[in-house]
C-alpha positions, 0 to 999 in steps of 0.5 A: 159347624166348626163354630158350634162344635167349638162352642159346645167345647168351650162350655164343656171344658169350663164346665169341667174347671179351667183353673190358673196357669200355674195350677191348671185343671183338666179343662184348661186345654181343652178350653184353649183348643176350643177357642181356637177352633171358634177363631179359626171357624170365625175366620173361615166364615168371614175370609173364607167365603171369598176364596174361589180356590176351594175344594168341591164337595164331593163322595170323599168329603165324608171320609173324615167323618167316617174316619171319626164313627170308626174312631169312636166305634173302636174306643166303644169296643175296646172295653168289651173285646180288647184292642186287637180286633177293633184296631184291626177292623179300624185299619182296614176300613181306614186303609181300604175304604177311605184310603183306596189301598189293594186288599193285599197291602190293607190286609198286610199293613193292617195285621202288622199295625196290630202286631206293632201296637200289641209288642209296644202297649202290652209286651214292652210297656205293659200298660193296662190296655184291654187286650185279648190275649 
């Protein structure tokens, strides 16, 4: 999977243009990271097969995919409804369902994270991040 995603990212980064080291184009850094992904994926395919001390797939093996899907949903919703509500829901899902925290700590920390981000990015830095308030 890593090799496949890495190869797709290499192709897409080349399409963006690589440029030169002194005049890089937008695809240069994604290209370098994609090449590292492919190399590490191939290394794991060759060497990792002989590793007997590997983690077994369990129900929590889907947690990274859940994290990625919820993060993508947050990014998609931000331009429509601002960052506050998607960020709050993201924190709640990550803390409660992926992290196994208690409801009290989940709700408290999630609210504090959103308030802190609002204070930093909206009030202090005055960024153009989409927000409700």
